[in-house]
Phi, psi and omega in degrees: 000132174274128187243135174246149177230117182299130178303138183301327183296342176295340184255010181291137171057041176286141181297128173060030180225074184269010193285140176291138179283146173228148184223145172226139177260127176229131178052036178078008181242140181266124178253127177267147174209151171272137179218097185241154177092175184286135177291348179275346181277164174298146186264134169247120180254125182247122180248125182272177178233213188261134350256044185270192175205191185300342175305332180303330185260013187297331180281338185266325184304310181298327179295316178295316181298316181293343177265006174095012183260145167284127188240118186236132179218104178276162168260123177299154176303129183100358186221158175057225181269000177283162180297155182231135176267143185273341183259120179303328181293344178280350177261127170226160177303311183297322178296321177297318177298315182293316179301316183291321178293319178297322174296316179304314180291323179300326177274353180055047181285143180206157177056046191270140167264114184265130170243120186220148183213147176055228179296339173300331177277323178299327177272312185298319180291332172296318179295318178299315181294322184273338182222059188298333182289346181271357183241144181257319179210162176226133169241116181255127179229121178048058179208183180191189178215073185291150179243354184085000181273349180227148181295143175270163176300149180302327180299328180287319178298323178295322178294317176302312183295319179299314183295332179284322193261333185295137183287324177233117182285113187275084189306305184294327179292327177294316178298313180299322179294340180260012179237158177267333180270156176276122182276145180286164177300325180294319179292317178298321177298322180297322179287334176277341190302327180290349191236086179300328176203183187295336181295338180276354190258013183302318180294316179295322183289324186272342184310311181301327182284346179275350178288127180295119178240357177229150183300334181263013177301144181304332182268354186297318183297315179297322180287325175297318178298320179297320179298322178299323178288322180293329175305326184266351184293113188252009175278159186304129185226117185243140170254136177222084185262165177275171176262358188219049176242109184292342183272316185256001183305128179089347181293335179297326182294330178297314180290321178300326183277326192255338182267124185303318183288352179275347183295129175076008180276157182279063181302147186220155170245127182265114186288150176072031182230150176257208183298320181263079179304325183299330177279317184290313184213059180302311179299322178294318177295319178301319180292324175301316180296314181297315179300319180297314180297316184291331187262352184243000000 
């Protein structure tokens, strides 16, 4: 595998991102993560999706830390300050799950409160299903766990096709398109910072195509098995979706109906938000997470 590492100077002076970098090497790849707050506090783990990175959670991390929580946000392989592979074929759904789990084990995380969105949920919910004793609660926002057995929204198929065909993947424009607020030039620059050129974007470009959309997809079997485990998952499970995401709209009701731990929880819809709730209303989402933890 050919590996690229984004030069550190690309991340200099990013707006609202003062966090010290931390690194773990798994399977010959370096994974970056934010690790703030006291190690004695309860852990909140935040998993990002496509094509963002831990910068997505910058508004939420200080709120969690100030409330006494250890706050951890990794960059998935191919994103942020983590290593990037140049060949799209080197990325698979299962490898993403394995890389993230190996990182999780390297940190010896336990009793975790998971906050996950987009691909963070496709990976994070697999970890919850396969290692339920390591998790204390789950907050799912604008995400899912598709198996290919049901049709996806048309907006998702269009997104898949766009990511395959576009000559230059416009990272910051994708983020802006998934938010309701207008992002500043500084924020847009931060989302572009992991990708000096197109060779760094193989992971971002292939991610949509790794989502199972057909029953015989290579990841479908693993996700079906995960769903069987999630049916039995009886720890507190909360959905906090946006009101304006054409791709995940209505997906929260599936989890509310099928996950045992979701029964009777104070599920919420956050008004005035798009796909990236963390950008539109990060502090509000953080408060939803804190209230859930305190009350469950």
